[in-house]
N, C-alpha and C positions, 0 to 999 in steps of 0.2 A: 214674511219677507224671505225670499230665497237667497241663499248664499251662492255666490258664483265661485267655483273652484277652477283654477286654470289647469288646463291639460298639461301633463308633464312633457309631452312632445312639443307643445308651444313654448314652454319655458326653455327647453333645450335649444330650440331654434333661435329664440331671442338671445340667449347666452352665446350661442355660436356666432350670431350676427355681430354682437358686440365684440367678441374676440377677433372676428374677421376685420372689423373696422379698425381695431387697435393695430392689428398686423398690417393692414393697408397703410395706415399712417406711418408706421415704422419703415415700411418698404418705400413709400413715397419720399420720406426723408433721406433714406439711403440712395434712392435714385437721384435726388437733387445733389447730394454729395458727390456721387459718381460723375454727374454732369459737370460739376465744378472742376473736378480733377481733369476731365477730358478737355475742358476749355483751357486749363492751365497747360496741358500737354500740347494743345494746338499752338499756343503762344510760343512754347519752347521749340516746337518743330519749326515754326516760322523764323524764329531767331537763329536756329542752327542752319536753316536753309540760306538765310541772308549772310551768315558768316561764311558759309561755303562759297557763295557767289562772290563775296568780297575777296576771299583768298584766291579764287580763280582769276578774278579781274587783275589783282595785283601781280599775280604770277605771270599772266600773259603780257601785261604792260612791262614788267621788269625784263622778261625775256625778249620782248620786242625792242626795248631800248638797247639791250646788249647786241642784238642782231643788227640794229640800225648803226650802232657805233662801229661794228665790225665791217659792215657793208660800205658805209660812207666815210669812215675814217681809216680805211685800209692803207692810205698813203702815209699817214702819220704814225700808225701803229707798227711796231717792229715784230718780226716773227717770234721773238721771245715773249711777247705780250700774250700770245695765244694761250699759254699755260695759265696765266692769270685769269683771262676771260673764261677759259674752259673750266677752271676751278670755281670761279664765281657762279657760272651757270649750273654746275653740278650741285653746289651748296644751295642755290635757290631751288633747284629741283627737289633735293632731299627735304629741305625744310617745308616747302609748300606741300609736297606729297604727304609728308608725315602729318601735317596739320589737317589737310583735306581728308586723309584716311581716318584720323581721330574724330573729326566732326562727322564724317559719314557713319562711323560706327555708333556714335552717340545718337545720331538721327535714327538709325535702324533700331537701336535698342529702345529709344523713346517711342517710336512708332509701334513696335511690338507690344510694349507695355500699354499703349493707348488701345490697341486692338483688344487686348485682354480685358481692359476695363470696360470697353464698349460691350464686349461679350457679357461681362458681369451685369452691366446696366440692362442689357436686353433680357437677361434671366430674371432680374428683379421686376422688370416690366411685365414679363410673362406671368410671374407669380401674382402680381397685382391683378392682372386680368383674370387669372383663375379664381382668386378670392372674390372678385366682383361677379364671377360667373359669366364673364363676357368672353365668348368664344371667338372673338375677332382674330383673324390671323395676324401674327406679329412679324415684324420685319427682323430677320436675324440673318446677317450676312457675315460669314467668316470665311476668308480665303486663306487656306493653309499654305499657299505658295507665295504669298506676299513677301515674306521675309527673304525667301530665296531670290525672288525677283528684284528686291531692293539691293541685295548683295551683288547680284549680277550687274545692275546699273552702276553701283559704286565701282565695281571692277572695270567696267567699260570706261567710266570717266577717268579712272587712274591710268588705264592704257592710253586713252586720248592724251592725257597730260604727258605721259612718258613719250609718246610719239612726237608731240610738239617739242619736248626737251631734246630729243634726238635730232630733230631738224635744226634747232638752235646750236646744239653742240657741234654737229657736223659743219654747220655754217661757220662757226667760230674757227674750227680747225682748218677747213678748206680755204676760206678767204684769206686768212693770215698765212696759211701754208703756201699759198700761191706767190707770196712776196719773196720766198726763198729762191725761186727759180729765176 
């Protein structure tokens, strides 16, 4: 009866394959964990976006009410009331812009963190593909200008808010100032 001895190269391949399978399982678990984090960040980004839209809506409605009062109630308002309405408008501008800026910064920070985690997940995916010896091209998209673009958009929205505030403030001052004449 002949004894069959295994070739040392075959033994190494089997051991390497087992190690690779263990590593693939670890990487797949890490990939799932990163996917869970990304989903949580998507929800947070949606919540921050909703909060920003709510603040913007409340801001425009409040300023519209003030402007409507000034335009329609200019016969009952005294010129001395313009300081009150002007101060009220400025306070609304400051509070809403501060809140909008804070939410915008949180949004930008969360989005940057999400992009970093997506990059990590892509790297894990590439490692899994290498271990499986699957040379399929992987999708990896990182845009280094996204953070700058988001900051520019935030700045443009704030400028738009300030422009609207200037219109309301000038309206308060001019409509009530015309009663002095």
